[in-house]
N, C-alpha and C positions, 0 to 999 in steps of 0.2 A: 888219906892224901897219899898217893905214890910220888917217889922220886926217881928221875931217870935222867941219865948224863946227856950232855949233848951227842956225843956217839951213838949213844942208845937210841935219839931220838932222830936222827940222820939213818939209822938202820931201820928203825921201826916207827916211821911216823902214822903212817896209814893205820896200824895195830893200835898207837895211843890214841890217835883221834877216836877211832871205834871205841876204845874203851870211856875216853870220856863222855861220850857221847850216850851211852848203854849207861855207865853209873850216874850221869848230870852232876858229876863232880869235878875236882879239879888234880891238877898233876903240877910237879914243881920238877925244871930244868936245871941242873946244875953244871957248874963247869970249874974245874980243878977244886971239886968239891964244895964250893958257896954257889948258893941259889941264885939264878939271873932270870929266869922265865916262870912264870905264873900262867897256866895253860889254863881256861875253864870253859864249864858249857854256857852258853848262852843261848836264851830263847828268841824268835820272832819279834816278843813284845819288846825285848831290850835293843836289840840291833835288827835292823830290816835291810836288805840289799835293795828295795826298791825305793822308786823316788817318792818322797812323801810331800813333794810340792814345797818347802819351805825355801826359799831363795833358788839359787841356779847357779851355778858354775862351781869353783872349787870349795868345798866346804869341809873337808879335812884336812887342810892346810900345806897339800903336797898332790903333786902330780895333775892330772888334767882330767877332770870332772868327778863323779861320784863313784863310790865303790858299790 
């Protein structure tokens, strides 16, 4: 598992996301030396941007509509 600072994430976001996709692994982002974010690869089986037909409206708690 690799670690990046928030500053590195800001500068290399596309590269880091590509790395996660390729390795299908995880990355920890740190702020002031402490872990604050876990970024991990997910599959369509786990999460889908498509409407799954379950209910309608705001299912994620915030915003207007589904992701």
